[in-house]
N, C-alpha and C positions, 0 to 999 in steps of 0.2 A: 339760353336756358331760362333766364328770368321771364322773358316774354312767353315762352312755352308754359311756364308754371302759371303765369297770370291768365293765359288762355284756357288752361285746363279747367273744365267745369267742376265746381264743388259738388260733392255728393249731397243730395237733398236730405234734410233732417228726417229722422225716422218718424213714421206716423204713429207707432205704438211703442210701448215699453217692452222690448224683446226679452229683457231679463225676467220680467214678470210673466210674459207669455210662455217662454220656453220652460221656466221652472214649473209652471202649472201643467203644461203638457207632459213634461217628464214624470211628474207625480201621478198624473192620470194613467199613463200607459205603464209605468212601473207598477202601479197599484193593480192594473189588470193582470199583469204577469204573476204577481204575488197572490192575488185572489185565486187564480187558477192553481198555483202550486199548493196553496193552503187548503183547497177545497176538493182536490181529486179524490181523496179517500172517502170523505163523507158523501160525496156525490155518487161514487161507485156503490156504496152500501145502502143508500136511501131508496126506498120503494117509490116515493113520490117523485124522485128524480129520474126514474126509469133506469137506474143503475148506469147512467151515462157519466163518465168521468168529466166531460166538458160541460156539464149542465150549468154550473155556476159561471163558468167562463162565457158561455153563450149569452146567458141572461145579463151578466155584467157588461158585456160588449154592446148589447142592445141598449142598456141604460146609458152607457157612455155615448153612444151615437145620438140618443135622444137628448142627452145633456149638452152635447156639442152643438146640435141644431138649435136647441133653445137658447144657448149662449150666443150663437150667431144672430138670432132674432133680437135678443135682449141688447146686444151691442148697438143695434140700429136705433134704439129708443133714447132720445135725449134725456138728460138728467132732469130737465124741467118737467117732462112728462111723468117720470118716476115720482117726482115730488107731488104732482097733482093726484096721482093714483095712490100714494102712500097710505092715507087714512082708510081708503076703501080696501086696500090689500090687507091692512091690519084687521079690519072688521071681518073680512073673508077668513083670515086665519083663526080668529076667535070662533066663528061659526063652525069651522072644520073641527076645532078642538072640542066643541060641544057635541057635534054629530058623532065623533068617534067614541064618545062615552055612552051613546044610546045602545042599550042591550039589543042584540040581534043585528046591529048595523056595524059597530066596530068589531074588529077581529081580536080575539084573545090569544096571546102566545106567551107561554111560561108565566101565566098569572098577570100579565100586563095587557091592557087594551089600548094600543097605540096606532093601529093600522085600519085603514078603510079599504076593504077588498074591492078591486076594480076589474075582476075577472082574471086576466092574465098576470096582473101585478097588484101590489098593495101600495097605497099612498100613506105616508107617515106625516100627518099635519104638523107635528112639532118641528120637523126639518124645514118645512116651508116657513114656519113661524119665525125662525131665526132670521131669515132674509127679510120678512115683512117687518120685524121689529127694528132692524137696521134702518130701513127706509122710513118707517114711521117716527122712530126716536129722533132721527136727523131732522125731519120736517118739523116735529114738535119743538125741538130745541131752537130752530131758526125762528119759528113763530113767537116763541117766548123769550127771545134773546133780550128784549128790553127790560124784562122783569125777572131775569135769571137770578138776581140777588134775593128775590122774595121767595121764601120757602113755600108759603101757602099758594102763591099764584103759579110758581114755576114747577115745583116738585110734586105737590099734592095730586094734581090731575094725572100725571104720568104714573105716580105711585098707585093710584086707583086702578089704572089700566093694567099695570104689572101684577097687582094683587089678583085681579080676575084671571089673568093668564096663569099665574102661579097655582091658583086653586084648581084650574082645569088640568094643568100638567101633573100635579100631585095626585089627582084622582085617577090618572091612567095606571100606575104612576110612572113618571119619567123625571126623576130627580136630576139626571144629567142635563137634559134639555133645559130644565128650570135654571140650573146654575149658569149655563151658557147665555141664555136669554137675559137673565138679570144682569150678568156682566156686561153684555152689549148695551143695554139701556142705561145703566149707571155710568159706564165708560163714556158714552156719547154725551150724556148730560154734563159730566165732569169736563170733557173737552170743550163743551159749549159754554162753560163759564159758571157752572154750579160751584158755590163757595166751598172752599176746602174744609171748613168746619162742618158744613152740612154733609159733605162727602164722608168725613171721618165718622160722624155719628151714624150715618147710614151703614157703613161697613160694620161697625160694632153691632148694630141691630141685626144685620143679616147674619153675622157670625152667631149671635145668640139664637136666631131663628133656626139656623142649621143645627145647632146643638140640640134644640128642642125636638126638631124633626127626627134626629138620630135617637134621642132618648125614648120617644114615644113609639118608635117603630122597631119591632124586634128584628126584622130582617136587616135593617140598616145597622143596628147594633152588632149583629153577627158579622157583617162586612167589616166594621171597624175593628172588632176583635181579631178577625181573620187577617186583616192588614197588619195589625201590630205584631202578630206572631203566627205566620201562615203554617209553620212547621209543627205547631202545637196540635193542629187538627188538619193535617195535610190531606186527609181523605174526606174532610167535611167542609167547614166554612173557609178553610185556607186552600182548597183544591185548585181553583183557577190560578191564584197568585203563585203557589208553589210550582206549578207546571210552567208558568210564564218565566219564572226565575230559572228553572232548569233549562229552558230553551235559551235564555240569554247566556247561561253558563256554558252550554254545549257549543255555542257559536264562536266563543273566544274572539280572535282578531279578524279572521277572514271567513268564518263560517264553515259548515260541513258541506256546502255546495247547494246550488239551486235545485230544489226538488227533493233533497235528501233529509228533510226534517223528520224526526221521529215523533216529536210532540204533537204534530198535526194528525197523527194516526190515532185519533179518538182519545188522546190523553188531554189535550188542551181544548176546552170548550170554546166555541165561537172563534175558531182560529182564523176564519176568513172575514170576520167582522170586527169585533171589539179587540181581539188579540192578534191582529195581523202583524203588528210591529214585532211581537215575540217570534213569529215565524221568520220574519226578515232577519232578526238577530241570530236565530239558529242557523239559517241557511247562508247568510251573507256576512255574519259577524258584526263586530264593532264598526267596521268600515261601511257596511251597508246601512246601519243605523245612523251613522254620522252624515252620510249622504242625504238621507231622508230629512234629518234635522236641519241640515244646511239649506235644503231646498225650501222647507217651510219658513226658516228664518229669512230667506231672501224674499219670499212672497210678503211676509209681514213688514219687512223693512221697506219694500217698494210701496206697499199700501200707505204707510205713514209719510213717505217722501211725496207721493202723489197728493196726499191730503194737504201737506204743507204747501205744495205748489198751488193748489186750489185756493188756500187761504191767502197766499200772496197775490192771487188774481182776484181776490174779494168774491170768491165763489164758496160761500159758507156751506150751503147744503151739500154740494158734491164733496167738499172737504170732509164733512162729518160722515157721509156715506162711506168714503174711502177708508177712513180711520176705523169706522164701525166694522167694516168687513175685515180689516186687519185684526181688530179685537176678537171677533168671532173665530177666525181661523186660528189665531194664537191661543185663545183660551181653550177651545175644544181640542186642538192638537196637543197642548201642554197636558191637559187632563188625561187624554188617551195614552200619551207616552208615559206620564207619571204612573198611571195604573199598571201598564205593562211592565214597568221597571220596579214596581213595588214602592214607589215614592208617595203614592196616593191610594186611598181605599178603592177597592174594585167598584167600578161604575160602568153602566152600559152606555158608553159613548164610542162612536166609531171614529176612525182616523180620517179627517177630511180629505176628499179627493182620491182616497186610496181604497178604503174598506168597501166590501160588498154592500149594496143597498141603493135602490133606484131613487128614492126621494132625496137621500143625502147627496148623491152624485148630481142630480138635477139642480138642487138648491145651490151647491157649491159652484157648478159651472156657470149658472146665471149670475151669481154674486161676483165671480171673477170677471165675467164679461162686463158687468156694470163698472167694476173697478177699472178695467181697460178703457171703457167709455169715458170715465172721468179723466183719465190720462190723455185720451185722444182730444177731448174738448179743451183741456189745458194747453196742449200743443198747438191747436188751431188758434187759440187766443194769443199765445206768445208769438206765433208766426205772424199773425195780423198786426200785433203791436210793433214788430220789427219792420214790417213793410210801411 
């Protein structure tokens, strides 16, 4: 028996992080099912959809196929190549943010100009910019590592770049993307060695800036007041949040059943995008929401584990990219879930990997492919070291 055990070949170590891969795929395809469920009524009623119930499902499926193909291509690109391209990708993102603001070029929807029409689909530059900022901030931090203790040399240039991006995003306006992008940049700088006192001062300044933006903007003030007491004006500024809370209340523990949501029937605005989690809560209950939260938590945990492994292998750029992707998915997911549950003021941010939207799905798929590439390169180095 001992000889047989010794002769039995050991299973080869895994080439990829299957926990990360499967949690990503589960969220993508679960999102496709829920987008279909949440959009049937609005698709049937819409003239531009041709009154086709599966209109959003078909489009989302196409976006998902494009995202998966782009992810497969991105996975083949070494992190060294991403690092070389990072500054140019950032510049490309800035140019797209400028182009979308040009009258007659960018598309206006509900008072916001965030999309570039490409015929059969629209491109949202702010979604791509999240990925570009991860890659660029990681590259910038690595290049400035020797002077990270110096506020003027390390932080000031990045602050200038982020101020430019902030101005462009607030002109659209896209306050949600601004919060996510700033969180990514600051988080990567902090992980790269930015002094804690600089970080603390920066957080205070950002909170003050947020307060000023809310005070000087009437529609943002209305959202804050609606968030504080949505039932005081349930048919006005508290409309979205009140119906999201109703959806959560109706779902209880196990939900009313897949496809049986009432709130998606023209009560809850943006049910297939910003408020997809509320539909999940109504149809699948607390259990469905907890599954979604657990899958996101697993992705974020794997991102930081992969990042720490890269640090141990002295691969700083891949480490910061991995953790930056974790920050991105974590912050955006937290904000979207918080808005749906009434923990945060209403903000136009989609649920990563799940909500309807081609640009978001594309950016998320490529980002997770890059994260898988970091893990794959880590495993190759560890395997080589053992040999």
